[in-house]
C-alpha positions in Angstrom: -23.9 -12.4 -22.1 -24.4 -12.6 -26.4 -25.8 -15.5 -27.5 -22.9 -18.5 -27.7 -20.1 -16.4 -25.6 -18.7 -19.7 -23.6 -18.3 -18.5 -20.0 -15.5 -20.7 -18.0 -14.1 -20.0 -14.7 -10.7 -18.6 -14.0 -8.7 -17.3 -10.6 -7.7 -14.7 -9.4 -4.0 -16.2 -10.1 -4.9 -16.2 -13.9 -5.9 -12.4 -14.1 -3.4 -11.7 -12.3 -0.9 -13.6 -14.4 -2.3 -12.1 -17.0 -2.1 -8.3 -15.9 1.7 -9.0 -14.5 3.1 -10.5 -18.5 0.6 -7.0 -20.0 2.4 -4.4 -17.0 6.2 -6.5 -17.9 5.0 -6.3 -21.8 5.8 -10.4 -21.7 3.9 -13.3 -23.6 3.1 -16.3 -21.4 5.5 -18.5 -23.7 8.4 -15.9 -23.1 7.9 -15.8 -19.6 7.5 -20.1 -18.9 10.4 -20.4 -20.9 12.0 -17.9 -18.6 11.3 -18.9 -15.8 11.0 -22.8 -16.3 7.5 -23.4 -16.4 5.5 -25.4 -18.2 3.8 -24.2 -20.9 1.1 -26.0 -21.6 0.4 -26.5 -17.7 -0.3 -22.2 -17.8 -2.1 -21.9 -20.9 -4.5 -24.1 -19.6 -4.6 -22.5 -16.3 -4.8 -19.3 -18.2 -7.4 -20.3 -20.5 -10.0 -21.7 -17.5 -9.5 -24.7 -19.0 -8.2 -26.0 -15.6 -10.4 -23.7 -13.7 -10.7 -25.8 -10.2 -7.3 -27.7 -11.0 -4.3 -25.6 -10.2 -1.5 -27.7 -9.1 0.2 -26.7 -6.0 3.9 -27.0 -8.0 2.7 -24.9 -10.2 1.2 -21.6 -8.0 4.7 -21.9 -5.9 6.3 -21.5 -9.6 4.0 -18.3 -10.6 5.0 -17.2 -6.6 8.7 -18.0 -7.1 8.8 -16.5 -11.2 7.0 -13.0 -10.0 8.8 -12.3 -7.2 6.0 -12.7 -4.7 4.2 -10.6 -6.7 1.0 -13.3 -7.1 1.0 -15.4 -4.5 0.0 -19.2 -4.5 -3.1 -18.5 -2.9 -4.6 -16.7 -5.5 -5.2 -20.0 -7.3 -7.2 -21.7 -4.9 -11.0 -22.9 -6.0 -11.6 -19.9 -3.8 -11.2 -17.1 -6.5 -13.1 -18.3 -8.9 -14.8 -15.7 -11.4 -15.5 -16.5 -15.1 -14.3 -15.7 -18.1 -16.0 -15.2 -20.8 -14.1 -16.0 -24.9 -13.9 -12.0 -25.6 -11.5 -12.0 -22.5 -9.1 -14.3 -22.9 -5.7 -13.8 -21.2 -2.6 -13.0 -22.4 -1.4 -14.8 -25.3 0.9 -12.7 -27.7 1.2 -9.4 -26.2 3.6 -7.9 -27.9 
């Protein structure tokens, strides 16, 4: 790992949502606006800033918004992996 690289925990849900957004050509902001999700909360969860603390309501909202493609269980602490600064999830696709 290069010197100074910050490593943060992220969930399988964050990784799956990043892939979902990239595949759909959506920004996180547009996705949240469309599905009435809190952008700030989504951004914190995607960036790893929330790491282990993802609310049940947030996870259920993502599951509904993706028609089950990203199940709520993907946000569980047991799915944590690392995320480095050079692999920040989609913030401005397109």
